[in-house]
mmCIF file as gemmi writes it, N, C-alpha and C atoms, coordinates in Angstrom:
data_model
loop_
_atom_site.group_PDB
_atom_site.id
_atom_site.type_symbol
_atom_site.label_atom_id
_atom_site.label_alt_id
_atom_site.label_comp_id
_atom_site.label_asym_id
_atom_site.label_entity_id
_atom_site.label_seq_id
_atom_site.pdbx_PDB_ins_code
_atom_site.Cartn_x
_atom_site.Cartn_y
_atom_site.Cartn_z
_atom_site.occupancy
_atom_site.B_iso_or_equiv
_atom_site.pdbx_formal_charge
_atom_site.auth_seq_id
_atom_site.auth_asym_id
_atom_site.pdbx_PDB_model_num
ATOM 1 N N . MET Axp A 1 ? 70.811 40.122 23.56 1 0 ? 1 A 1
ATOM 2 C CA . MET Axp A 1 ? 69.755 40.649 22.749 1 0 ? 1 A 1
ATOM 3 C C . MET Axp A 1 ? 69.257 39.612 21.726 1 0 ? 1 A 1
ATOM 4 N N . ALA Axp A 2 ? 70.187 38.913 21.105 1 0 ? 2 A 1
ATOM 5 C CA . ALA Axp A 2 ? 69.815 37.926 20.098 1 0 ? 2 A 1
ATOM 6 C C . ALA Axp A 2 ? 68.983 36.806 20.734 1 0 ? 2 A 1
ATOM 7 N N . MET Axp A 3 ? 69.327 36.418 21.963 1 0 ? 3 A 1
ATOM 8 C CA . MET Axp A 3 ? 68.593 35.354 22.651 1 0 ? 3 A 1
ATOM 9 C C . MET Axp A 3 ? 67.173 35.805 22.969 1 0 ? 3 A 1
ATOM 10 N N . GLU Axp A 4 ? 67.007 37.052 23.375 1 0 ? 4 A 1
ATOM 11 C CA . GLU Axp A 4 ? 65.667 37.591 23.665 1 0 ? 4 A 1
ATOM 12 C C . GLU Axp A 4 ? 64.816 37.605 22.397 1 0 ? 4 A 1
ATOM 13 N N . LYS Axp A 5 ? 65.433 38.006 21.296 1 0 ? 5 A 1
ATOM 14 C CA . LYS Axp A 5 ? 64.693 38.039 20.025 1 0 ? 5 A 1
ATOM 15 C C . LYS Axp A 5 ? 64.305 36.626 19.617 1 0 ? 5 A 1
ATOM 16 N N . PHE Axp A 6 ? 65.229 35.684 19.789 1 0 ? 6 A 1
ATOM 17 C CA . PHE Axp A 6 ? 64.955 34.292 19.447 1 0 ? 6 A 1
ATOM 18 C C . PHE Axp A 6 ? 63.792 33.76 20.289 1 0 ? 6 A 1
ATOM 19 N N . GLU Axp A 7 ? 63.807 34.026 21.599 1 0 ? 7 A 1
ATOM 20 C CA . GLU Axp A 7 ? 62.729 33.582 22.486 1 0 ? 7 A 1
ATOM 21 C C . GLU Axp A 7 ? 61.401 34.235 22.108 1 0 ? 7 A 1
ATOM 22 N N . SER Axp A 8 ? 61.459 35.503 21.742 1 0 ? 8 A 1
ATOM 23 C CA . SER Axp A 8 ? 60.248 36.211 21.321 1 0 ? 8 A 1
ATOM 24 C C . SER Axp A 8 ? 59.665 35.591 20.046 1 0 ? 8 A 1
ATOM 25 N N . VAL Axp A 9 ? 60.533 35.268 19.09 1 0 ? 9 A 1
ATOM 26 C CA . VAL Axp A 9 ? 60.086 34.635 17.847 1 0 ? 9 A 1
ATOM 27 C C . VAL Axp A 9 ? 59.503 33.258 18.153 1 0 ? 9 A 1
ATOM 28 N N . CYS Axp A 10 ? 60.157 32.513 19.059 1 0 ? 10 A 1
ATOM 29 C CA . CYS Axp A 10 ? 59.65 31.188 19.436 1 0 ? 10 A 1
ATOM 30 C C . CYS Axp A 10 ? 58.274 31.296 20.069 1 0 ? 10 A 1
ATOM 31 N N . GLU Axp A 11 ? 58.058 32.285 20.934 1 0 ? 11 A 1
ATOM 32 C CA . GLU Axp A 11 ? 56.752 32.494 21.564 1 0 ? 11 A 1
ATOM 33 C C . GLU Axp A 11 ? 55.693 32.844 20.521 1 0 ? 11 A 1
ATOM 34 N N . GLU Axp A 12 ? 56.057 33.7 19.568 1 0 ? 12 A 1
ATOM 35 C CA . GLU Axp A 12 ? 55.122 34.063 18.509 1 0 ? 12 A 1
ATOM 36 C C . GLU Axp A 12 ? 54.757 32.844 17.665 1 0 ? 12 A 1
ATOM 37 N N . LEU Axp A 13 ? 55.783 32.028 17.34 1 0 ? 13 A 1
ATOM 38 C CA . LEU Axp A 13 ? 55.523 30.821 16.555 1 0 ? 13 A 1
ATOM 39 C C . LEU Axp A 13 ? 54.658 29.839 17.337 1 0 ? 13 A 1
ATOM 40 N N . SER Axp A 14 ? 54.908 29.713 18.636 1 0 ? 14 A 1
ATOM 41 C CA . SER Axp A 14 ? 54.105 28.83 19.474 1 0 ? 14 A 1
ATOM 42 C C . SER Axp A 14 ? 52.654 29.301 19.514 1 0 ? 14 A 1
ATOM 43 N N . SER Axp A 15 ? 52.458 30.61 19.675 1 0 ? 15 A 1
ATOM 44 C CA . SER Axp A 15 ? 51.101 31.174 19.674 1 0 ? 15 A 1
ATOM 45 C C . SER Axp A 15 ? 50.425 30.957 18.331 1 0 ? 15 A 1
ATOM 46 N N . ALA Axp A 16 ? 51.158 31.16 17.256 1 0 ? 16 A 1
ATOM 47 C CA . ALA Axp A 16 ? 50.599 30.961 15.913 1 0 ? 16 A 1
ATOM 48 C C . ALA Axp A 16 ? 50.209 29.496 15.714 1 0 ? 16 A 1
ATOM 49 N N . LEU Axp A 17 ? 51.053 28.58 16.213 1 0 ? 17 A 1
ATOM 50 C CA . LEU Axp A 17 ? 50.752 27.154 16.103 1 0 ? 17 A 1
ATOM 51 C C . LEU Axp A 17 ? 49.49 26.808 16.883 1 0 ? 17 A 1
ATOM 52 N N . LYS Axp A 18 ? 49.328 27.354 18.079 1 0 ? 18 A 1
ATOM 53 C CA . LYS Axp A 18 ? 48.114 27.115 18.871 1 0 ? 18 A 1
ATOM 54 C C . LYS Axp A 18 ? 46.879 27.645 18.151 1 0 ? 18 A 1
ATOM 55 N N . ARG Axp A 19 ? 47 28.835 17.557 1 0 ? 19 A 1
ATOM 56 C CA . ARG Axp A 19 ? 45.858 29.392 16.808 1 0 ? 19 A 1
ATOM 57 C C . ARG Axp A 19 ? 45.523 28.511 15.61 1 0 ? 19 A 1
ATOM 58 N N . GLU Axp A 20 ? 46.554 28.015 14.945 1 0 ? 20 A 1
ATOM 59 C CA . GLU Axp A 20 ? 46.343 27.126 13.796 1 0 ? 20 A 1
ATOM 60 C C . GLU Axp A 20 ? 45.663 25.833 14.234 1 0 ? 20 A 1
ATOM 61 N N . GLU Axp A 21 ? 46.095 25.259 15.355 1 0 ? 21 A 1
ATOM 62 C CA . GLU Axp A 21 ? 45.474 24.04 15.868 1 0 ? 21 A 1
ATOM 63 C C . GLU Axp A 21 ? 44.011 24.288 16.235 1 0 ? 21 A 1
ATOM 64 N N . THR Axp A 22 ? 43.737 25.434 16.855 1 0 ? 22 A 1
ATOM 65 C CA . THR Axp A 22 ? 42.355 25.794 17.199 1 0 ? 22 A 1
ATOM 66 C C . THR Axp A 22 ? 41.522 25.939 15.928 1 0 ? 22 A 1
ATOM 67 N N . ALA Axp A 23 ? 42.086 26.588 14.917 1 0 ? 23 A 1
ATOM 68 C CA . ALA Axp A 23 ? 41.37 26.761 13.65 1 0 ? 23 A 1
ATOM 69 C C . ALA Axp A 23 ? 41.089 25.404 13.006 1 0 ? 23 A 1
ATOM 70 N N . GLN Axp A 24 ? 42.065 24.496 13.058 1 0 ? 24 A 1
ATOM 71 C CA . GLN Axp A 24 ? 41.872 23.156 12.499 1 0 ? 24 A 1
ATOM 72 C C . GLN Axp A 24 ? 40.76 22.41 13.239 1 0 ? 24 A 1
ATOM 73 N N . GLN Axp A 25 ? 40.752 22.531 14.565 1 0 ? 25 A 1
ATOM 74 C CA . GLN Axp A 25 ? 39.707 21.879 15.351 1 0 ? 25 A 1
ATOM 75 C C . GLN Axp A 25 ? 38.332 22.44 14.998 1 0 ? 25 A 1
ATOM 76 N N . LEU Axp A 26 ? 38.248 23.755 14.827 1 0 ? 26 A 1
ATOM 77 C CA . LEU Axp A 26 ? 36.975 24.371 14.435 1 0 ? 26 A 1
ATOM 78 C C . LEU Axp A 26 ? 36.528 23.888 13.058 1 0 ? 26 A 1
ATOM 79 N N . LEU Axp A 27 ? 37.478 23.781 12.131 1 0 ? 27 A 1
ATOM 80 C CA . LEU Axp A 27 ? 37.137 23.29 10.787 1 0 ? 27 A 1
ATOM 81 C C . LEU Axp A 27 ? 36.648 21.846 10.827 1 0 ? 27 A 1
ATOM 82 N N . VAL Axp A 28 ? 37.296 21.021 11.641 1 0 ? 28 A 1
ATOM 83 C CA . VAL Axp A 28 ? 36.858 19.624 11.771 1 0 ? 28 A 1
ATOM 84 C C . VAL Axp A 28 ? 35.447 19.579 12.356 1 0 ? 28 A 1
ATOM 85 N N . GLU Axp A 29 ? 35.195 20.382 13.397 1 0 ? 29 A 1
ATOM 86 C CA . GLU Axp A 29 ? 33.865 20.411 14.021 1 0 ? 29 A 1
ATOM 87 C C . GLU Axp A 29 ? 32.811 20.926 13.036 1 0 ? 29 A 1
ATOM 88 N N . GLN Axp A 30 ? 33.144 21.964 12.291 1 0 ? 30 A 1
ATOM 89 C CA . GLN Axp A 30 ? 32.196 22.488 11.305 1 0 ? 30 A 1
ATOM 90 C C . GLN Axp A 30 ? 31.93 21.456 10.208 1 0 ? 30 A 1
ATOM 91 N N . GLY Axp A 31 ? 32.967 20.731 9.803 1 0 ? 31 A 1
ATOM 92 C CA . GLY Axp A 31 ? 32.793 19.678 8.802 1 0 ? 31 A 1
ATOM 93 C C . GLY Axp A 31 ? 31.865 18.587 9.318 1 0 ? 31 A 1
ATOM 94 N N . ARG Axp A 32 ? 32.026 18.226 10.598 1 0 ? 32 A 1
ATOM 95 C CA . ARG Axp A 32 ? 31.157 17.217 11.209 1 0 ? 32 A 1
ATOM 96 C C . ARG Axp A 32 ? 29.715 17.715 11.242 1 0 ? 32 A 1
ATOM 97 N N . GLN Axp A 33 ? 29.54 19.001 11.581 1 0 ? 33 A 1
ATOM 98 C CA . GLN Axp A 33 ? 28.187 19.568 11.638 1 0 ? 33 A 1
ATOM 99 C C . GLN Axp A 33 ? 27.551 19.6 10.251 1 0 ? 33 A 1
ATOM 100 N N . VAL Axp A 34 ? 28.344 19.938 9.239 1 0 ? 34 A 1
ATOM 101 C CA . VAL Axp A 34 ? 27.824 19.948 7.863 1 0 ? 34 A 1
ATOM 102 C C . VAL Axp A 34 ? 27.404 18.536 7.457 1 0 ? 34 A 1
ATOM 103 N N . ASP Axp A 35 ? 28.233 17.532 7.789 1 0 ? 35 A 1
ATOM 104 C CA . ASP Axp A 35 ? 27.874 16.142 7.477 1 0 ? 35 A 1
ATOM 105 C C . ASP Axp A 35 ? 26.587 15.742 8.182 1 0 ? 35 A 1
ATOM 106 N N . GLU Axp A 36 ? 26.46 16.136 9.443 1 0 ? 36 A 1
ATOM 107 C CA . GLU Axp A 36 ? 25.25 15.807 10.219 1 0 ? 36 A 1
ATOM 108 C C . GLU Axp A 36 ? 24.024 16.473 9.61 1 0 ? 36 A 1
ATOM 109 N N . MET Axp A 37 ? 24.175 17.739 9.214 1 0 ? 37 A 1
ATOM 110 C CA . MET Axp A 37 ? 23.045 18.443 8.596 1 0 ? 37 A 1
ATOM 111 C C . MET Axp A 37 ? 22.678 17.814 7.255 1 0 ? 37 A 1
ATOM 112 N N . ALA Axp A 38 ? 23.672 17.386 6.483 1 0 ? 38 A 1
ATOM 113 C CA . ALA Axp A 38 ? 23.397 16.738 5.196 1 0 ? 38 A 1
ATOM 114 C C . ALA Axp A 38 ? 22.641 15.432 5.412 1 0 ? 38 A 1
ATOM 115 N N . THR Axp A 39 ? 23.036 14.695 6.443 1 0 ? 39 A 1
ATOM 116 C CA . THR Axp A 39 ? 22.35 13.44 6.762 1 0 ? 39 A 1
ATOM 117 C C . THR Axp A 39 ? 20.905 13.706 7.153 1 0 ? 39 A 1
ATOM 118 N N . ARG Axp A 40 ? 20.692 14.731 7.977 1 0 ? 40 A 1
ATOM 119 C CA . ARG Axp A 40 ? 19.324 15.066 8.387 1 0 ? 40 A 1
ATOM 120 C C . ARG Axp A 40 ? 18.498 15.528 7.192 1 0 ? 40 A 1
ATOM 121 N N . LEU Axp A 41 ? 19.103 16.312 6.322 1 0 ? 41 A 1
ATOM 122 C CA . LEU Axp A 41 ? 18.395 16.784 5.13 1 0 ? 41 A 1
ATOM 123 C C . LEU Axp A 41 ? 18.006 15.606 4.246 1 0 ? 41 A 1
ATOM 124 N N . ASP Axp A 42 ? 18.919 14.641 4.091 1 0 ? 42 A 1
ATOM 125 C CA . ASP Axp A 42 ? 18.599 13.443 3.309 1 0 ? 42 A 1
ATOM 126 C C . ASP Axp A 42 ? 17.433 12.69 3.935 1 0 ? 42 A 1
ATOM 127 N N . ALA Axp A 43 ? 17.44 12.601 5.272 1 0 ? 43 A 1
ATOM 128 C CA . ALA Axp A 43 ? 16.352 11.894 5.971 1 0 ? 43 A 1
ATOM 129 C C . ALA Axp A 43 ? 15.026 12.611 5.749 1 0 ? 43 A 1
ATOM 130 N N . PHE Axp A 44 ? 15.02 13.94 5.867 1 0 ? 44 A 1
ATOM 131 C CA . PHE Axp A 44 ? 13.79 14.699 5.638 1 0 ? 44 A 1
ATOM 132 C C . PHE Axp A 44 ? 13.328 14.563 4.196 1 0 ? 44 A 1
ATOM 133 N N . SER Axp A 45 ? 14.274 14.591 3.282 1 0 ? 45 A 1
ATOM 134 C CA . SER Axp A 45 ? 13.936 14.448 1.871 1 0 ? 45 A 1
ATOM 135 C C . SER Axp A 45 ? 13.32 13.082 1.609 1 0 ? 45 A 1
ATOM 136 N N . TYR Axp A 46 ? 13.919 12.042 2.211 1 0 ? 46 A 1
ATOM 137 C CA . TYR Axp A 46 ? 13.388 10.68 2.047 1 0 ? 46 A 1
ATOM 138 C C . TYR Axp A 46 ? 11.983 10.587 2.644 1 0 ? 46 A 1
ATOM 139 N N . GLU Axp A 47 ? 11.809 11.158 3.853 1 0 ? 47 A 1
ATOM 140 C CA . GLU Axp A 47 ? 10.489 11.139 4.486 1 0 ? 47 A 1
ATOM 141 C C . GLU Axp A 47 ? 9.471 11.867 3.622 1 0 ? 47 A 1
ATOM 142 N N . GLY Axp A 48 ? 9.883 12.969 3.019 1 0 ? 48 A 1
ATOM 143 C CA . GLY Axp A 48 ? 8.984 13.718 2.145 1 0 ? 48 A 1
ATOM 144 C C . GLY Axp A 48 ? 8.568 12.9 0.933 1 0 ? 48 A 1
ATOM 145 N N . ARG Axp A 49 ? 9.547 12.2 0.351 1 0 ? 49 A 1
ATOM 146 C CA . ARG Axp A 49 ? 9.222 11.353 -0.808 1 0 ? 49 A 1
ATOM 147 C C . ARG Axp A 49 ? 8.311 10.212 -0.394 1 0 ? 49 A 1
ATOM 148 N N . GLU Axp A 50 ? 8.553 9.636 0.787 1 0 ? 50 A 1
ATOM 149 C CA . GLU Axp A 50 ? 7.698 8.559 1.278 1 0 ? 50 A 1
ATOM 150 C C . GLU Axp A 50 ? 6.27 9.054 1.508 1 0 ? 50 A 1
ATOM 151 N N . LYS Axp A 51 ? 6.132 10.231 2.121 1 0 ? 51 A 1
ATOM 152 C CA . LYS Axp A 51 ? 4.802 10.799 2.363 1 0 ? 51 A 1
ATOM 153 C C . LYS Axp A 51 ? 4.107 11.091 1.047 1 0 ? 51 A 1
ATOM 154 N N . GLU Axp A 52 ? 4.863 11.621 0.095 1 0 ? 52 A 1
ATOM 155 C CA . GLU Axp A 52 ? 4.29 11.933 -1.214 1 0 ? 52 A 1
ATOM 156 C C . GLU Axp A 52 ? 3.81 10.652 -1.89 1 0 ? 52 A 1
ATOM 157 N N . HIS Axp A 53 ? 4.607 9.587 -1.801 1 0 ? 53 A 1
ATOM 158 C CA . HIS Axp A 53 ? 4.238 8.301 -2.394 1 0 ? 53 A 1
ATOM 159 C C . HIS Axp A 53 ? 2.99 7.733 -1.707 1 0 ? 53 A 1
ATOM 160 N N . THR Axp A 54 ? 2.958 7.806 -0.386 1 0 ? 54 A 1
ATOM 161 C CA . THR Axp A 54 ? 1.805 7.315 0.37 1 0 ? 54 A 1
ATOM 162 C C . THR Axp A 54 ? 0.554 8.095 0.01 1 0 ? 54 A 1
ATOM 163 N N . LEU Axp A 55 ? 0.675 9.407 -0.092 1 0 ? 55 A 1
ATOM 164 C CA . LEU Axp A 55 ? -0.466 10.24 -0.471 1 0 ? 55 A 1
ATOM 165 C C . LEU Axp A 55 ? -0.953 9.883 -1.866 1 0 ? 55 A 1
ATOM 166 N N . SER Axp A 56 ? -0.025 9.671 -2.779 1 0 ? 56 A 1
ATOM 167 C CA . SER Axp A 56 ? -0.389 9.289 -4.145 1 0 ? 56 A 1
ATOM 168 C C . SER Axp A 56 ? -1.149 7.964 -4.155 1 0 ? 56 A 1
ATOM 169 N N . GLU Axp A 57 ? -0.662 7.007 -3.36 1 0 ? 57 A 1
ATOM 170 C CA . GLU Axp A 57 ? -1.356 5.72 -3.272 1 0 ? 57 A 1
ATOM 171 C C . GLU Axp A 57 ? -2.742 5.883 -2.657 1 0 ? 57 A 1
ATOM 172 N N . ALA Axp A 58 ? -2.858 6.727 -1.649 1 0 ? 58 A 1
ATOM 173 C CA . ALA Axp A 58 ? -4.158 6.949 -1.006 1 0 ? 58 A 1
ATOM 174 C C . ALA Axp A 58 ? -5.139 7.574 -1.996 1 0 ? 58 A 1
ATOM 175 N N . ILE Axp A 59 ? -4.664 8.486 -2.808 1 0 ? 59 A 1
ATOM 176 C CA . ILE Axp A 59 ? -5.525 9.115 -3.82 1 0 ? 59 A 1
ATOM 177 C C . ILE Axp A 59 ? -5.996 8.062 -4.823 1 0 ? 59 A 1
ATOM 178 N N . GLN Axp A 60 ? -5.074 7.171 -5.232 1 0 ? 60 A 1
ATOM 179 C CA . GLN Axp A 60 ? -5.458 6.108 -6.168 1 0 ? 60 A 1
ATOM 180 C C . GLN Axp A 60 ? -6.5 5.185 -5.544 1 0 ? 60 A 1
ATOM 181 N N . VAL Axp A 61 ? -6.294 4.809 -4.303 1 0 ? 61 A 1
ATOM 182 C CA . VAL Axp A 61 ? -7.26 3.943 -3.618 1 0 ? 61 A 1
ATOM 183 C C . VAL Axp A 61 ? -8.605 4.649 -3.532 1 0 ? 61 A 1
ATOM 184 N N . GLY Axp A 62 ? -8.594 5.929 -3.215 1 0 ? 62 A 1
ATOM 185 C CA . GLY Axp A 62 ? -9.829 6.7 -3.146 1 0 ? 62 A 1
ATOM 186 C C . GLY Axp A 62 ? -10.56 6.707 -4.483 1 0 ? 62 A 1
ATOM 187 N N . ARG Axp A 63 ? -9.819 6.875 -5.564 1 0 ? 63 A 1
ATOM 188 C CA . ARG Axp A 63 ? -10.437 6.857 -6.9 1 0 ? 63 A 1
ATOM 189 C C . ARG Axp A 63 ? -11.057 5.489 -7.198 1 0 ? 63 A 1
ATOM 190 N N . HIS Axp A 64 ? -10.321 4.434 -6.828 1 0 ? 64 A 1
ATOM 191 C CA . HIS Axp A 64 ? -10.858 3.084 -7.04 1 0 ? 64 A 1
ATOM 192 C C . HIS Axp A 64 ? -12.115 2.865 -6.209 1 0 ? 64 A 1
ATOM 193 N N . LEU Axp A 65 ? -12.123 3.375 -4.996 1 0 ? 65 A 1
ATOM 194 C CA . LEU Axp A 65 ? -13.313 3.226 -4.148 1 0 ? 65 A 1
ATOM 195 C C . LEU Axp A 65 ? -14.517 3.939 -4.755 1 0 ? 65 A 1
ATOM 196 N N . VAL Axp A 66 ? -14.297 5.105 -5.326 1 0 ? 66 A 1
ATOM 197 C CA . VAL Axp A 66 ? -15.39 5.841 -5.965 1 0 ? 66 A 1
ATOM 198 C C . VAL Axp A 66 ? -15.935 5.03 -7.139 1 0 ? 66 A 1
ATOM 199 N N . ILE Axp A 67 ? -15.043 4.445 -7.918 1 0 ? 67 A 1
ATOM 200 C CA . ILE Axp A 67 ? -15.472 3.631 -9.063 1 0 ? 67 A 1
ATOM 201 C C . ILE Axp A 67 ? -16.253 2.412 -8.579 1 0 ? 67 A 1
ATOM 202 N N . TRP Axp A 68 ? -15.74 1.726 -7.549 1 0 ? 68 A 1
ATOM 203 C CA . TRP Axp A 68 ? -16.427 0.554 -7.013 1 0 ? 68 A 1
ATOM 204 C C . TRP Axp A 68 ? -17.776 0.931 -6.42 1 0 ? 68 A 1
ATOM 205 N N . LYS Axp A 69 ? -17.844 2.061 -5.747 1 0 ? 69 A 1
ATOM 206 C CA . LYS Axp A 69 ? -19.115 2.5 -5.166 1 0 ? 69 A 1
ATOM 207 C C . LYS Axp A 69 ? -20.139 2.72 -6.268 1 0 ? 69 A 1
ATOM 208 N N . SER Axp A 70 ? -19.715 3.352 -7.335 1 0 ? 70 A 1
ATOM 209 C CA . SER Axp A 70 ? -20.61 3.589 -8.465 1 0 ? 70 A 1
ATOM 210 C C . SER Axp A 70 ? -21.067 2.265 -9.077 1 0 ? 70 A 1
ATOM 211 N N . PHE Axp A 71 ? -20.133 1.339 -9.246 1 0 ? 71 A 1
ATOM 212 C CA . PHE Axp A 71 ? -20.459 0.027 -9.807 1 0 ? 71 A 1
ATOM 213 C C . PHE Axp A 71 ? -21.452 -0.714 -8.915 1 0 ? 71 A 1
ATOM 214 N N . ILE Axp A 72 ? -21.191 -0.743 -7.621 1 0 ? 72 A 1
ATOM 215 C CA . ILE Axp A 72 ? -22.073 -1.452 -6.683 1 0 ? 72 A 1
ATOM 216 C C . ILE Axp A 72 ? -23.447 -0.795 -6.64 1 0 ? 72 A 1
ATOM 217 N N . SER Axp A 73 ? -23.477 0.518 -6.72 1 0 ? 73 A 1
ATOM 218 C CA . SER Axp A 73 ? -24.759 1.223 -6.718 1 0 ? 73 A 1
ATOM 219 C C . SER Axp A 73 ? -25.585 0.836 -7.952 1 0 ? 73 A 1
ATOM 220 N N . ARG Axp A 74 ? -24.924 0.814 -9.121 1 0 ? 74 A 1
ATOM 221 C CA . ARG Axp A 74 ? -25.636 0.418 -10.335 1 0 ? 74 A 1
ATOM 222 C C . ARG Axp A 74 ? -26.091 -1.039 -10.256 1 0 ? 74 A 1
ATOM 223 N N . LEU Axp A 75 ? -25.222 -1.9 -9.744 1 0 ? 75 A 1
ATOM 224 C CA . LEU Axp A 75 ? -25.555 -3.305 -9.609 1 0 ? 75 A 1
ATOM 225 C C . LEU Axp A 75 ? -26.749 -3.489 -8.665 1 0 ? 75 A 1
ATOM 226 N N . TYR Axp A 76 ? -26.734 -2.768 -7.565 1 0 ? 76 A 1
ATOM 227 C CA . TYR Axp A 76 ? -27.835 -2.831 -6.601 1 0 ? 76 A 1
ATOM 228 C C . TYR Axp A 76 ? -29.139 -2.378 -7.257 1 0 ? 76 A 1
ATOM 229 N N . SER Axp A 77 ? -29.048 -1.3 -8.048 1 0 ? 77 A 1
ATOM 230 C CA . SER Axp A 77 ? -30.245 -0.814 -8.745 1 0 ? 77 A 1
ATOM 231 C C . SER Axp A 77 ? -30.77 -1.866 -9.711 1 0 ? 77 A 1
ATOM 232 N N . GLU Axp A 78 ? -29.874 -2.525 -10.414 1 0 ? 78 A 1
ATOM 233 C CA . GLU Axp A 78 ? -30.294 -3.558 -11.358 1 0 ? 78 A 1
ATOM 234 C C . GLU Axp A 78 ? -30.917 -4.755 -10.628 1 0 ? 78 A 1
ATOM 235 N N . VAL Axp A 79 ? -30.335 -5.115 -9.481 1 0 ? 79 A 1
ATOM 236 C CA . VAL Axp A 79 ? -30.886 -6.224 -8.698 1 0 ? 79 A 1
ATOM 237 C C . VAL Axp A 79 ? -32.283 -5.86 -8.208 1 0 ? 79 A 1
ATOM 238 N N . LEU Axp A 80 ? -32.454 -4.637 -7.737 1 0 ? 80 A 1
ATOM 239 C CA . LEU Axp A 80 ? -33.779 -4.195 -7.284 1 0 ? 80 A 1
ATOM 240 C C . LEU Axp A 80 ? -34.774 -4.204 -8.439 1 0 ? 80 A 1
ATOM 241 N N . LEU Axp A 81 ? -34.344 -3.711 -9.585 1 0 ? 81 A 1
ATOM 242 C CA . LEU Axp A 81 ? -35.218 -3.691 -10.752 1 0 ? 81 A 1
ATOM 243 C C . LEU Axp A 81 ? -35.575 -5.116 -11.176 1 0 ? 81 A 1
ATOM 244 N N . SER Axp A 82 ? -34.577 -6.006 -11.178 1 0 ? 82 A 1
ATOM 245 C CA . SER Axp A 82 ? -34.84 -7.405 -11.546 1 0 ? 82 A 1
ATOM 246 C C . SER Axp A 82 ? -35.806 -8.048 -10.563 1 0 ? 82 A 1
ATOM 247 N N . SER Axp A 83 ? -35.602 -7.765 -9.271 1 0 ? 83 A 1
ATOM 248 C CA . SER Axp A 83 ? -36.503 -8.318 -8.25 1 0 ? 83 A 1
ATOM 249 C C . SER Axp A 83 ? -37.915 -7.785 -8.45 1 0 ? 83 A 1
ATOM 250 N N . TYR Axp A 84 ? -38.032 -6.512 -8.739 1 0 ? 84 A 1
ATOM 251 C CA . TYR Axp A 84 ? -39.338 -5.905 -8.952 1 0 ? 84 A 1
ATOM 252 C C . TYR Axp A 84 ? -40.009 -6.523 -10.167 1 0 ? 84 A 1
ATOM 253 N N . LEU Axp A 85 ? -39.247 -6.707 -11.249 1 0 ? 85 A 1
ATOM 254 C CA . LEU Axp A 85 ? -39.821 -7.3 -12.453 1 0 ? 85 A 1
ATOM 255 C C . LEU Axp A 85 ? -40.252 -8.738 -12.219 1 0 ? 85 A 1
ATOM 256 N N . CYS Axp A 86 ? -39.491 -9.462 -11.437 1 0 ? 86 A 1
ATOM 257 C CA . CYS Axp A 86 ? -39.873 -10.85 -11.112 1 0 ? 86 A 1
ATOM 258 C C . CYS Axp A 86 ? -41.177 -10.865 -10.326 1 0 ? 86 A 1
ATOM 259 N N . LEU Axp A 87 ? -41.335 -9.922 -9.423 1 0 ? 87 A 1
ATOM 260 C CA . LEU Axp A 87 ? -42.584 -9.852 -8.651 1 0 ? 87 A 1
ATOM 261 C C . LEU Axp A 87 ? -43.758 -9.465 -9.542 1 0 ? 87 A 1
ATOM 262 N N . VAL Axp A 88 ? -43.51 -8.542 -10.454 1 0 ? 88 A 1
ATOM 263 C CA . VAL Axp A 88 ? -44.575 -8.083 -11.33 1 0 ? 88 A 1
ATOM 264 C C . VAL Axp A 88 ? -44.992 -9.213 -12.283 1 0 ? 88 A 1
ATOM 265 N N . ILE Axp A 89 ? -44.023 -9.914 -12.793 1 0 ? 89 A 1
ATOM 266 C CA . ILE Axp A 89 ? -44.3 -10.986 -13.76 1 0 ? 89 A 1
ATOM 267 C C . ILE Axp A 89 ? -44.998 -12.143 -13.067 1 0 ? 89 A 1
ATOM 268 N N . SER Axp A 90 ? -44.669 -12.422 -11.826 1 0 ? 90 A 1
ATOM 269 C CA . SER Axp A 90 ? -45.254 -13.573 -11.142 1 0 ? 90 A 1
ATOM 270 C C . SER Axp A 90 ? -46.657 -13.349 -10.877 1 0 ? 90 A 1
């Protein structure tokens, strides 16, 4: 009887050890997945910051273009006026 009980306890301990090993493997896999997701999130965050920076630069360039367009338009008007005055004076 004692030997049967001992074997039964050994089987239970063996089963418990297998369950523990399976649980450890699942935890390692979940940890790997969390690390992978964190890496992907960092990449998306970086891409978002890069896009935001690029958009900000594009807006600045657009503003500068508007200013230059206005300047060139005024300059062109002055050149036309100067040309007209030169013709009138001549």
